[in-house]
KEKE-3310 file (N, C-alpha, C; in steps of 0.2 Angstrom, whole numbers, plus 5000, padded with zeros to 4 digits):
npx = (5710:5724:5734:5741:5734:5722:5728:5731:5718:5712:5721:5717:5705:5703:5709:5703:5690:5684:5688:5679:5667:5666:5661:5648:5647:5653:5664:5681:5686:5676:5670:5681:5680:5666:5669:5677:5669:5659:5667:5671:5658:5656:5668:5671:5682:5692:5697:5705:5720:5737:5745:5736:5735:5749:5749:5739:5744:5755:5747:5740:5751:5759:5749:5749:5761:5762:5753:5760:5771:5764:5764:5764:5774:5774:5764:5754:5756:5753:5740:5737:5728:5713:5715:5718:5706:5699:5703:5698:5686:5685:5688:5680:5669:5672:5675:5661:5655:5661:5656:5643:5643:5649:5638:5626:5629:5634:5647:5665:5677:5688:5684:5673:5679:5687:5676:5672:5682:5682:5670:5673:5684:5692:5699:5715:5725:5718:5709:5718:5724:5714:5709:5712:5704:5690:5688:5690:5693:5709:5710:5701:5705:5718:5713:5705:5716:5723:5716:5712:5725:5729:5717:5720:5733:5731:5721:5729:5738:5728:5725:5736:5739:5725:5725:5734:5732:5725:5735:5747:5762:5763:5759:5769:5781:5778:5777:5792:5798:5791:5796:5810:5808:5806:5817:5826:5823:5825:5840:5842:5838:5847:5859:5857:5856:5871:5878:5873:5865:5873:5882:5872:5863:5849:5840:5832:5818:5814:5823:5815:5802:5806:5810:5799:5791:5797:5795:5781:5778:5786:5777:5764:5769:5768:5756:5748:5744:5747:5748:5751:5767:5770:5765:5773:5785:5785:5782:5794:5804:5799:5801:5816:5819:5825:5839:5840:5834:5830:5825:5811:5806:5795:5796:5797:5787:5776:5780:5777:5765:5760:5765:5756:5744:5743:5744:5734:5720:5720:5720:5708:5699:5704:5699:5686:5684:5686:5675:5662:5650:5637:5638:5632:5617:5599:5598:5611:5611:5600:5606:5617:5610:5605:5616:5623:5611:5612:5625:5633:5627:5629:5644:5646:5639:5643:5657:5653:5647:5657:5665:5656:5651:5662:5673:5668:5664:5659:5643:5642:5657:5659:5653:5658:5670:5668:5660:5670:5679:5672:5674:5677:5683:5697:5700:5689:5687:5699:5697:5685:5690:5698:5691:5680:5688:5697:5687:5677:5664:5646:5640:5630:5633:5646:5644:5636:5645:5653:5643:5640:5654:5654:5643:5646:5658:5653:5648:5655:5657:5645:5639:5649:5650:5659:5668:5676:5693:5707:5718:5732:5738:5741:5741:5744:5751:5755:5761:5763:5752:5761:5773:5773:5774:5781:5783:5788:5777:5763:5770:5763:5746:5739:5740:5746:5734:5730)
npy = (5098:5107:5103:5114:5124:5124:5127:5139:5145:5142:5149:5163:5162:5162:5172:5183:5183:5182:5194:5201:5199:5205:5217:5214:5212:5200:5191:5188:5175:5167:5166:5160:5147:5143:5142:5131:5121:5119:5115:5103:5098:5097:5089:5080:5068:5071:5085:5084:5088:5085:5098:5108:5105:5104:5121:5124:5120:5128:5141:5141:5138:5150:5160:5156:5158:5171:5175:5171:5180:5192:5191:5201:5199:5209:5219:5210:5207:5219:5220:5210:5207:5208:5200:5187:5186:5185:5173:5164:5163:5159:5145:5141:5141:5131:5120:5119:5117:5106:5097:5096:5091:5078:5073:5075:5074:5062:5061:5057:5063:5068:5071:5080:5090:5096:5099:5110:5119:5122:5130:5141:5147:5160:5166:5170:5175:5177:5187:5198:5200:5207:5218:5230:5236:5237:5248:5251:5260:5265:5259:5247:5241:5235:5228:5217:5212:5208:5199:5190:5183:5179:5169:5161:5155:5148:5138:5132:5125:5116:5109:5103:5093:5087:5081:5071:5063:5051:5041:5038:5037:5041:5054:5058:5056:5066:5077:5079:5080:5092:5100:5099:5105:5118:5123:5120:5129:5145:5141:5138:5150:5158:5154:5154:5168:5170:5163:5164:5174:5188:5184:5183:5196:5203:5191:5188:5186:5176:5166:5166:5160:5148:5141:5142:5134:5122:5119:5119:5107:5097:5098:5093:5080:5076:5075:5085:5096:5109:5121:5123:5122:5132:5144:5143:5145:5158:5165:5163:5169:5183:5186:5184:5196:5207:5204:5199:5211:5212:5200:5199:5211:5226:5226:5214:5208:5213:5208:5195:5195:5199:5188:5178:5183:5178:5164:5161:5159:5148:5138:5139:5136:5122:5118:5119:5109:5097:5096:5084:5076:5071:5081:5092:5095:5095:5093:5095:5109:5115:5109:5119:5132:5130:5129:5142:5152:5149:5148:5157:5171:5169:5169:5182:5190:5186:5191:5204:5207:5205:5216:5227:5227:5223:5230:5243:5248:5259:5254:5254:5252:5241:5231:5232:5226:5214:5210:5210:5200:5188:5180:5163:5157:5149:5141:5133:5127:5120:5111:5106:5097:5089:5082:5075:5067:5061:5056:5055:5060:5065:5067:5078:5087:5089:5098:5106:5114:5120:5129:5136:5143:5151:5160:5166:5173:5180:5191:5202:5210:5214:5219:5230:5236:5234:5227:5211:5207:5200:5206:5213:5224:5242:5259:5261:5261:5244:5240:5230:5237:5239:5241:5255:5264:5279:5284:5295:5311:5309:5298:5286:5281:5277:5274:5267:5260:5266)
npz = (5629:5633:5648:5652:5647:5654:5667:5666:5664:5676:5684:5681:5682:5698:5701:5696:5693:5706:5712:5704:5708:5722:5721:5724:5736:5741:5748:5742:5746:5748:5736:5729:5735:5732:5719:5719:5725:5714:5703:5708:5707:5694:5688:5697:5704:5696:5699:5709:5708:5708:5707:5710:5723:5729:5727:5735:5746:5749:5748:5762:5771:5768:5773:5787:5792:5789:5799:5810:5810:5813:5826:5842:5856:5867:5865:5868:5881:5884:5885:5894:5906:5900:5889:5894:5903:5892:5885:5895:5896:5882:5884:5892:5885:5873:5882:5884:5872:5867:5876:5874:5860:5862:5871:5863:5850:5847:5846:5847:5860:5854:5842:5845:5852:5841:5834:5841:5841:5829:5827:5835:5834:5828:5812:5812:5803:5790:5795:5799:5787:5782:5790:5789:5780:5786:5792:5807:5821:5830:5843:5842:5831:5837:5848:5841:5833:5843:5852:5841:5838:5851:5853:5842:5846:5857:5851:5841:5850:5857:5846:5843:5853:5854:5843:5844:5854:5857:5855:5867:5865:5852:5856:5865:5856:5845:5853:5858:5844:5841:5849:5848:5835:5840:5845:5835:5824:5828:5829:5815:5808:5813:5808:5795:5793:5797:5788:5777:5771:5771:5760:5752:5748:5750:5751:5761:5760:5752:5759:5772:5768:5763:5775:5782:5775:5776:5790:5790:5784:5793:5802:5797:5793:5806:5809:5812:5804:5790:5795:5809:5808:5800:5807:5818:5813:5808:5819:5827:5817:5822:5835:5833:5830:5834:5833:5820:5811:5797:5794:5798:5794:5789:5775:5771:5777:5770:5758:5760:5761:5749:5742:5747:5743:5730:5731:5742:5736:5730:5740:5746:5734:5733:5744:5742:5733:5741:5746:5750:5741:5749:5757:5752:5754:5759:5773:5776:5774:5782:5794:5793:5795:5806:5816:5812:5817:5831:5836:5831:5835:5848:5849:5844:5854:5867:5867:5864:5877:5886:5882:5884:5897:5905:5902:5899:5886:5872:5865:5851:5848:5855:5848:5835:5836:5840:5828:5821:5823:5820:5808:5803:5794:5788:5799:5800:5788:5788:5799:5798:5788:5792:5801:5794:5785:5794:5806:5802:5800:5799:5784:5784:5794:5790:5778:5785:5793:5783:5777:5788:5792:5780:5781:5794:5789:5780:5788:5793:5781:5779:5790:5793:5782:5772:5759:5762:5758:5749:5744:5746:5744:5749:5753:5766:5783:5788:5800:5816:5831:5840:5836:5832:5842:5846:5832:5821:5818:5807:5800:5804:5804:5814:5833:5847:5858:5874)
capx = (5712:5732:5736:5745:5730:5718:5731:5732:5713:5711:5723:5715:5698:5704:5714:5700:5681:5682:5689:5674:5661:5667:5657:5642:5649:5655:5672:5685:5688:5670:5670:5684:5676:5661:5671:5680:5663:5656:5671:5669:5651:5656:5671:5672:5689:5698:5699:5710:5726:5743:5748:5733:5736:5754:5748:5735:5748:5758:5743:5739:5756:5761:5744:5749:5768:5760:5750:5765:5775:5761:5763:5770:5772:5776:5758:5750:5758:5751:5732:5737:5723:5709:5716:5717:5698:5695:5704:5695:5680:5686:5690:5674:5665:5677:5672:5654:5654:5664:5653:5638:5646:5650:5633:5621:5629:5637:5655:5671:5680:5692:5680:5669:5685:5689:5671:5671:5687:5680:5665:5674:5692:5695:5705:5719:5728:5712:5707:5723:5723:5708:5707:5713:5697:5684:5685:5689:5698:5716:5709:5697:5711:5722:5709:5705:5722:5726:5712:5712:5730:5727:5713:5724:5738:5727:5719:5735:5739:5724:5724:5742:5737:5719:5725:5739:5730:5722:5740:5752:5768:5763:5760:5776:5785:5778:5779:5799:5800:5789:5802:5817:5807:5806:5824:5831:5820:5830:5847:5843:5838:5854:5865:5858:5858:5878:5883:5870:5861:5879:5883:5866:5859:5839:5836:5828:5812:5815:5824:5809:5797:5809:5810:5791:5787:5800:5792:5774:5779:5787:5772:5761:5771:5768:5750:5745:5742:5754:5747:5755:5773:5770:5764:5779:5792:5783:5784:5801:5807:5797:5806:5824:5819:5833:5846:5840:5829:5828:5821:5805:5805:5791:5796:5798:5781:5772:5782:5774:5757:5759:5766:5750:5738:5742:5742:5727:5714:5721:5719:5700:5697:5703:5694:5679:5684:5686:5668:5658:5643:5633:5638:5627:5611:5594:5600:5616:5609:5597:5612:5622:5606:5604:5624:5624:5608:5615:5632:5636:5625:5631:5650:5647:5636:5649:5662:5651:5648:5665:5669:5652:5649:5667:5677:5664:5665:5652:5638:5647:5663:5660:5650:5662:5675:5663:5658:5676:5682:5666:5676:5682:5683:5702:5700:5684:5689:5704:5696:5680:5692:5700:5683:5677:5693:5700:5684:5671:5657:5641:5640:5627:5638:5653:5641:5634:5651:5655:5639:5642:5659:5652:5639:5650:5663:5650:5645:5659:5657:5637:5637:5652:5649:5667:5670:5682:5697:5713:5722:5735:5742:5736:5747:5744:5756:5753:5764:5758:5751:5767:5780:5772:5777:5787:5784:5785:5771:5763:5772:5757:5739:5736:5742:5746:5728:5731)
capy = (5105:5104:5105:5121:5130:5124:5129:5146:5147:5142:5155:5168:5163:5163:5179:5190:5182:5184:5201:5206:5197:5209:5223:5211:5211:5192:5190:5184:5167:5163:5165:5153:5141:5141:5139:5125:5116:5119:5112:5095:5094:5095:5085:5074:5067:5076:5092:5083:5088:5086:5104:5111:5103:5109:5127:5126:5121:5136:5145:5139:5138:5157:5163:5155:5160:5179:5176:5171:5187:5198:5191:5205:5198:5217:5221:5206:5209:5226:5220:5203:5206:5208:5194:5182:5185:5182:5166:5160:5163:5154:5139:5139:5139:5126:5115:5116:5113:5098:5092:5096:5086:5070:5071:5074:5071:5054:5061:5056:5068:5071:5075:5086:5095:5099:5103:5116:5123:5125:5134:5145:5150:5166:5164:5176:5176:5180:5192:5202:5202:5211:5222:5238:5238:5236:5254:5251:5265:5261:5255:5241:5236:5232:5222:5213:5210:5205:5193:5184:5180:5175:5164:5156:5152:5144:5134:5128:5121:5111:5107:5098:5089:5083:5076:5064:5061:5044:5037:5042:5035:5047:5059:5059:5056:5072:5083:5079:5082:5099:5104:5100:5111:5125:5123:5120:5134:5149:5141:5138:5156:5163:5151:5157:5175:5172:5162:5164:5182:5191:5184:5186:5202:5202:5183:5186:5185:5167:5160:5165:5156:5142:5139:5142:5129:5115:5118:5117:5100:5093:5098:5090:5074:5074:5074:5091:5100:5113:5128:5123:5124:5139:5149:5143:5147:5166:5168:5163:5175:5189:5184:5185:5202:5211:5200:5198:5214:5211:5194:5202:5218:5228:5226:5207:5206:5215:5205:5190:5196:5197:5181:5173:5184:5174:5157:5158:5158:5140:5135:5140:5132:5116:5114:5117:5102:5093:5095:5077:5076:5071:5087:5095:5092:5099:5091:5099:5116:5115:5111:5125:5136:5128:5131:5150:5155:5148:5149:5165:5177:5168:5171:5189:5193:5185:5196:5211:5208:5206:5222:5233:5227:5224:5237:5250:5252:5259:5249:5254:5249:5233:5228:5231:5222:5208:5207:5207:5194:5183:5175:5157:5152:5147:5136:5129:5123:5114:5107:5100:5092:5084:5079:5072:5062:5056:5055:5051:5063:5065:5074:5083:5091:5093:5102:5112:5117:5124:5134:5140:5148:5154:5165:5170:5176:5186:5194:5210:5214:5216:5224:5235:5239:5234:5220:5207:5207:5196:5209:5217:5230:5247:5263:5264:5257:5237:5237:5230:5243:5240:5244:5261:5268:5283:5285:5303:5311:5308:5292:5281:5283:5274:5274:5261:5261:5265)
capz = (5631:5637:5655:5653:5647:5660:5673:5664:5666:5683:5688:5679:5685:5705:5703:5692:5695:5713:5713:5701:5712:5728:5719:5726:5744:5742:5750:5738:5747:5748:5728:5728:5738:5727:5713:5720:5724:5707:5699:5710:5704:5687:5686:5702:5707:5692:5702:5715:5704:5712:5706:5713:5731:5730:5727:5741:5754:5748:5752:5768:5773:5768:5777:5794:5792:5790:5804:5815:5809:5815:5834:5846:5863:5870:5864:5870:5887:5887:5886:5898:5909:5897:5886:5900:5903:5885:5885:5902:5891:5877:5887:5895:5878:5870:5885:5884:5865:5867:5881:5870:5855:5865:5873:5859:5843:5847:5844:5853:5864:5851:5837:5849:5854:5835:5830:5846:5838:5821:5828:5839:5833:5823:5807:5812:5796:5787:5799:5799:5780:5779:5795:5787:5776:5790:5795:5814:5824:5831:5848:5840:5827:5841:5851:5836:5832:5850:5854:5836:5841:5857:5852:5838:5850:5862:5847:5839:5856:5858:5840:5842:5859:5852:5835:5846:5860:5856:5856:5870:5864:5847:5858:5867:5850:5843:5858:5857:5838:5841:5855:5844:5830:5842:5847:5829:5821:5829:5826:5808:5805:5815:5804:5788:5795:5798:5782:5769:5771:5770:5754:5745:5749:5748:5750:5767:5758:5750:5767:5776:5765:5763:5782:5784:5772:5779:5796:5789:5781:5796:5807:5792:5794:5813:5810:5814:5797:5789:5799:5815:5807:5797:5812:5822:5810:5808:5826:5829:5814:5824:5841:5832:5824:5837:5832:5813:5809:5790:5792:5800:5792:5786:5769:5771:5779:5764:5752:5761:5760:5741:5740:5750:5739:5725:5733:5745:5732:5727:5746:5746:5729:5733:5751:5739:5730:5745:5749:5748:5737:5754:5762:5749:5755:5763:5779:5777:5773:5789:5799:5794:5798:5814:5820:5813:5821:5837:5839:5829:5841:5854:5849:5845:5860:5871:5866:5865:5884:5890:5881:5885:5905:5910:5899:5900:5881:5870:5862:5845:5849:5857:5842:5829:5838:5841:5822:5816:5826:5817:5802:5806:5787:5788:5804:5801:5783:5789:5804:5794:5782:5796:5805:5788:5783:5801:5810:5797:5804:5794:5776:5785:5799:5787:5774:5790:5794:5778:5775:5794:5790:5774:5783:5798:5784:5776:5791:5794:5774:5778:5795:5792:5775:5769:5757:5763:5752:5752:5741:5752:5742:5753:5754:5774:5786:5791:5806:5821:5834:5846:5832:5831:5847:5845:5827:5819:5817:5800:5798:5805:5804:5820:5839:5853:5862:5881)
cpx = (5719:5730:5737:5739:5724:5721:5730:5724:5710:5713:5721:5708:5698:5706:5707:5693:5679:5682:5683:5667:5661:5662:5649:5643:5650:5662:5675:5686:5682:5669:5674:5683:5671:5662:5674:5675:5660:5661:5670:5663:5652:5660:5673:5679:5694:5701:5703:5717:5731:5746:5744:5732:5743:5752:5743:5739:5753:5753:5743:5744:5760:5756:5746:5756:5766:5759:5755:5769:5772:5761:5769:5768:5772:5769:5754:5751:5754:5744:5732:5730:5716:5710:5715:5710:5696:5697:5699:5688:5678:5685:5684:5669:5667:5673:5665:5651:5656:5659:5646:5638:5646:5643:5628:5622:5632:5644:5660:5672:5684:5689:5675:5675:5686:5682:5671:5677:5687:5674:5667:5680:5691:5700:5710:5721:5724:5710:5712:5724:5718:5706:5709:5707:5691:5682:5684:5694:5704:5714:5706:5701:5716:5719:5708:5710:5724:5722:5712:5718:5730:5724:5717:5730:5735:5724:5724:5737:5735:5724:5729:5739:5731:5720:5730:5737:5727:5729:5747:5759:5768:5765:5767:5782:5784:5779:5787:5801:5797:5795:5809:5815:5808:5813:5828:5830:5825:5838:5847:5843:5843:5859:5864:5857:5866:5881:5880:5869:5867:5881:5878:5862:5853:5836:5833:5822:5811:5818:5818:5804:5800:5808:5803:5789:5790:5795:5784:5774:5781:5782:5765:5763:5769:5760:5744:5744:5748:5754:5751:5762:5774:5770:5770:5784:5790:5784:5790:5805:5803:5801:5812:5823:5823:5837:5845:5833:5827:5823:5813:5803:5798:5790:5795:5789:5776:5774:5777:5767:5756:5760:5758:5744:5738:5742:5736:5722:5715:5720:5710:5697:5698:5701:5687:5678:5684:5680:5664:5651:5637:5633:5634:5620:5605:5596:5606:5614:5604:5602:5616:5617:5607:5611:5623:5619:5608:5621:5635:5633:5628:5639:5651:5645:5640:5654:5660:5650:5653:5667:5664:5651:5656:5672:5674:5664:5659:5650:5643:5651:5663:5657:5654:5668:5673:5662:5665:5680:5678:5670:5680:5684:5689:5702:5695:5684:5695:5701:5690:5683:5694:5695:5682:5682:5695:5695:5676:5665:5653:5641:5637:5630:5643:5649:5640:5639:5652:5650:5639:5647:5659:5648:5643:5655:5659:5648:5649:5658:5649:5636:5642:5654:5656:5668:5677:5686:5704:5718:5726:5737:5736:5744:5748:5749:5753:5757:5760:5758:5758:5773:5778:5774:5782:5788:5783:5778:5769:5765:5766:5751:5736:5742:5741:5740:5731:5728)
cpy = (5101:5106:5111:5126:5130:5126:5137:5149:5148:5148:5162:5169:5164:5170:5185:5189:5184:5191:5206:5205:5201:5215:5220:5210:5204:5192:5185:5176:5163:5161:5158:5147:5137:5137:5132:5119:5115:5115:5105:5093:5092:5091:5081:5074:5069:5081:5091:5083:5089:5094:5109:5111:5106:5117:5129:5125:5126:5141:5146:5141:5146:5161:5163:5159:5169:5180:5175:5177:5193:5198:5195:5203:5204:5219:5216:5206:5215:5224:5211:5202:5205:5201:5187:5179:5181:5175:5161:5159:5158:5147:5136:5136:5132:5119:5114:5114:5108:5094:5092:5091:5080:5069:5070:5073:5065:5054:5059:5062:5071:5074:5082:5091:5099:5103:5109:5121:5126:5129:5139:5150:5155:5163:5170:5178:5180:5186:5199:5205:5208:5216:5228:5240:5238:5243:5255:5257:5261:5256:5248:5237:5232:5228:5218:5208:5204:5199:5188:5181:5175:5169:5158:5151:5146:5136:5130:5123:5115:5107:5100:5092:5085:5078:5070:5061:5054:5039:5040:5041:5041:5053:5063:5061:5065:5078:5083:5082:5090:5103:5104:5106:5118:5127:5124:5127:5140:5147:5140:5145:5160:5159:5153:5165:5177:5169:5162:5172:5187:5190:5183:5191:5201:5196:5183:5184:5176:5163:5160:5161:5150:5139:5138:5136:5122:5115:5117:5109:5097:5093:5093:5082:5072:5074:5080:5098:5105:5119:5130:5125:5131:5145:5149:5147:5156:5169:5168:5169:5183:5190:5186:5193:5207:5209:5200:5203:5214:5205:5194:5208:5219:5227:5218:5205:5207:5211:5197:5190:5197:5192:5176:5177:5181:5167:5155:5156:5150:5136:5135:5135:5125:5113:5115:5112:5097:5091:5089:5080:5076:5076:5093:5095:5097:5099:5095:5106:5118:5115:5117:5131:5137:5132:5138:5153:5154:5150:5156:5170:5176:5170:5180:5192:5192:5190:5204:5213:5210:5214:5228:5234:5226:5228:5242:5252:5253:5254:5249:5250:5242:5229:5227:5226:5216:5205:5206:5201:5187:5178:5168:5153:5148:5140:5132:5124:5118:5108:5103:5096:5087:5078:5074:5065:5057:5053:5053:5055:5063:5070:5079:5090:5093:5100:5108:5116:5122:5129:5139:5145:5152:5160:5170:5175:5182:5193:5201:5214:5217:5222:5229:5238:5240:5227:5218:5205:5204:5199:5216:5224:5238:5252:5264:5257:5251:5235:5235:5236:5245:5243:5252:5266:5272:5286:5291:5303:5311:5302:5286:5285:5279:5274:5269:5264:5261:5260)
cpz = (5633:5644:5657:5652:5652:5667:5672:5666:5673:5686:5686:5683:5693:5706:5700:5694:5702:5715:5710:5706:5719:5726:5722:5733:5746:5742:5745:5740:5747:5740:5726:5730:5734:5721:5712:5721:5717:5703:5702:5708:5697:5684:5691:5705:5702:5694:5707:5711:5709:5712:5710:5722:5733:5731:5733:5748:5754:5751:5758:5773:5773:5773:5785:5796:5793:5796:5811:5816:5813:5823:5837:5853:5868:5870:5867:5877:5889:5889:5891:5901:5905:5893:5890:5901:5897:5884:5890:5898:5886:5878:5890:5889:5875:5874:5884:5877:5864:5870:5876:5864:5856:5866:5869:5851:5841:5843:5849:5855:5858:5845:5840:5850:5846:5832:5835:5843:5831:5822:5831:5838:5826:5818:5808:5805:5791:5789:5799:5792:5777:5784:5793:5783:5780:5793:5803:5815:5827:5837:5847:5835:5832:5845:5847:5833:5838:5851:5848:5837:5846:5857:5847:5841:5854:5857:5845:5843:5858:5852:5841:5847:5857:5848:5838:5851:5861:5857:5859:5868:5856:5849:5860:5860:5845:5846:5858:5850:5838:5845:5850:5838:5833:5844:5840:5825:5821:5826:5820:5805:5807:5810:5797:5788:5794:5791:5775:5767:5769:5763:5748:5746:5745:5747:5756:5767:5758:5756:5771:5774:5764:5771:5783:5781:5774:5786:5796:5787:5787:5801:5803:5794:5800:5814:5811:5810:5796:5792:5805:5814:5805:5802:5816:5819:5809:5815:5829:5825:5818:5830:5839:5829:5829:5834:5823:5811:5802:5790:5792:5798:5789:5779:5768:5772:5773:5758:5753:5759:5753:5739:5742:5745:5733:5726:5738:5742:5731:5734:5745:5741:5729:5740:5747:5735:5734:5747:5747:5746:5743:5759:5758:5749:5758:5770:5782:5779:5780:5795:5800:5796:5804:5818:5818:5817:5829:5839:5837:5834:5846:5855:5850:5852:5867:5871:5866:5874:5887:5889:5884:5893:5907:5908:5898:5892:5878:5868:5854:5844:5849:5851:5836:5831:5838:5832:5819:5818:5822:5813:5805:5800:5788:5794:5803:5794:5784:5795:5802:5790:5787:5800:5800:5786:5790:5805:5807:5799:5798:5789:5780:5790:5795:5782:5779:5792:5789:5776:5783:5794:5784:5776:5789:5794:5781:5779:5792:5787:5775:5783:5795:5787:5771:5766:5759:5757:5754:5748:5746:5752:5745:5754:5762:5776:5789:5797:5811:5825:5839:5843:5830:5836:5846:5837:5825:5818:5809:5796:5800:5805:5809:5826:5843:5857:5868:5884)
residu = (MET:SER:ASN:GLU:LEU:VAL:TYR:LEU:LEU:LEU:ILE:PHE:GLY:LEU:LEU:VAL:VAL:PRO:ARG:ALA:LEU:GLN:ARG:LEU:GLN:ILE:PRO:ALA:PRO:ILE:SER:CYS:LEU:LEU:LEU:GLY:ILE:GLY:ALA:MET:LEU:ALA:TRP:GLY:ASP:ARG:THR:HIS:ASP:PRO:VAL:VAL:VAL:LEU:LEU:SER:ALA:LEU:GLY:ILE:SER:SER:LEU:PHE:LEU:PHE:ALA:GLY:LEU:GLU:VAL:GLU:LEU:LYS:ALA:LEU:ARG:ARG:GLY:LEU:GLY:ARG:LEU:THR:LEU:HIS:LEU:LEU:VAL:ARG:VAL:ALA:SER:LEU:ALA:LEU:ILE:THR:TRP:LEU:GLY:TRP:ARG:TYR:LEU:ASP:LEU:GLY:TRP:GLN:ALA:SER:THR:LEU:LEU:ALA:LEU:ALA:LEU:LEU:THR:PRO:SER:THR:GLY:PHE:ILE:LEU:ASP:THR:LEU:GLU:ARG:LEU:GLY:LEU:ASP:PRO:GLY:GLU:ARG:PHE:TRP:VAL:THR:SER:LYS:ALA:ILE:ALA:GLY:GLU:LEU:LEU:ALA:LEU:ALA:VAL:LEU:PHE:VAL:VAL:LEU:GLN:ALA:ASP:ASP:PRO:LEU:GLN:LEU:GLY:THR:ALA:SER:LEU:ALA:MET:LEU:ALA:LEU:LEU:VAL:GLY:LEU:PRO:LEU:LEU:PHE:LEU:ALA:LEU:GLY:ARG:TRP:VAL:MET:PRO:GLN:ALA:PRO:GLY:SER:GLU:PHE:SER:LEU:LEU:VAL:MET:VAL:GLY:MET:VAL:ALA:ALA:TYR:VAL:THR:PHE:LYS:LEU:GLY:VAL:TYR:TYR:LEU:VAL:GLY:ALA:PHE:ILE:ALA:GLY:LEU:THR:ALA:ARG:LEU:LEU:ARG:ASP:ARG:MET:PRO:ARG:LEU:ALA:SER:HIS:ASP:ASN:ILE:GLN:ALA:LEU:ARG:LEU:PHE:ALA:THR:PHE:PHE:VAL:PRO:PHE:TYR:PHE:PHE:HIS:ALA:GLY:THR:GLN:VAL:SER:ARG:ASP:ALA:LEU:SER:TRP:GLU:ALA:LEU:ALA:THR:GLY:VAL:VAL:LEU:THR:ALA:ILE:VAL:LEU:PRO:LEU:ARG:VAL:GLY:ILE:THR:TRP:LEU:GLN:ARG:ARG:VAL:LEU:PHE:ARG:GLU:SER:HIS:ARG:SER:ALA:LEU:ARG:VAL:SER:VAL:ALA:LEU:ALA:PRO:THR:LEU:VAL:PHE:THR:LEU:VAL:LEU:ALA:GLU:ILE:LEU:HIS:ALA:ARG:PHE:ALA:ILE:PRO:GLY:ALA:LEU:PHE:GLY:GLY:LEU:ILE:LEU:TYR:THR:THR:LEU:ASN:THR:LEU:LEU:PRO:SER:LEU:VAL:LEU:HIS:GLN:ALA:PHE:ASP:ILE:ASP:PRO:ILE:ASP:VAL:ARG:ASP:HIS:ARG:HIS:PRO:GLU:ASP:ARG:VAL:GLY:ALA:PRO:PRO:GLY:GLU:SER:ASP:ARG:ALA:MET:PRO:GLY)
# end
């Protein structure tokens, strides 16, 4: 069979089969992940194809580029008090799980910290891409969005430091490189806006994606994976919205969602092919069940208590926000791969993390009775709540919560 036909069948399988399985309340990313695991079992190392790796990198980068574009600092400041408390609880939880991993699993502090991040960090890009289909009210969507973004900002900062901390010289060099990236990206966007976009109308989307991929590659070479650079590029474009409104416009964000829709399934498929055979064992199954039985109720319960006791929300509303924040799919897959490749964690723990993230990703579709879907086509307005302030009646289906 020719390579061209194999790629065509793969594209068809990843874009059609998962959509069909959603009728069974199976999220499309989970189906892609399982297809990757099945391909690994059937064909072994032959699944590690450079074309799939490239498409996977485009998928994860575009997803986090979109997540960065969704950050609205004004909205985060509006809920600063509650978000600060949420982050303090998150830091305490990270510290506790890091200590437990170091004390009882015989992991180094770096591996233990990454394990804690893998267990606790919601996948913001994934959650935002599916948020409109969970049936939440405007206030609930606002707090899910804000808490997911705040948690991801914290996780990315911790990830950057932890992955470089074993070599102070490397940490210093990487920090300087990251500083140069933070300074250089706005200048690059402004230069493109001044000298390229006026001569090439309609090029905003392609230039945004290009800069996002370059930033993703830079952070990958720094040893902190693609997602950090892509997120920073999206955040930078969002912060430049007043000076370059077309760069982070609603149409551009929607176009990026469509772009990610095509490539994200390849990331989940590739992640499945990276699962080692020793991660598919009864011990891994038991580890995943134990992690899910302990960590998932604690995560949902802690968020529920914050909103129910401290903020006096109704039981139903607090539960819906807590459940919507449950999926950790992308972050867990990325960190599980790093832990396995760089820190040689046992196959049982690797497989347990895969099962844990699969189960917590299924939770919203089961509890909220909505299937997760990475297809972004929707007639509703997907702007951030902060962008809706002052919108004419009928233009938006939600308003900024007080």
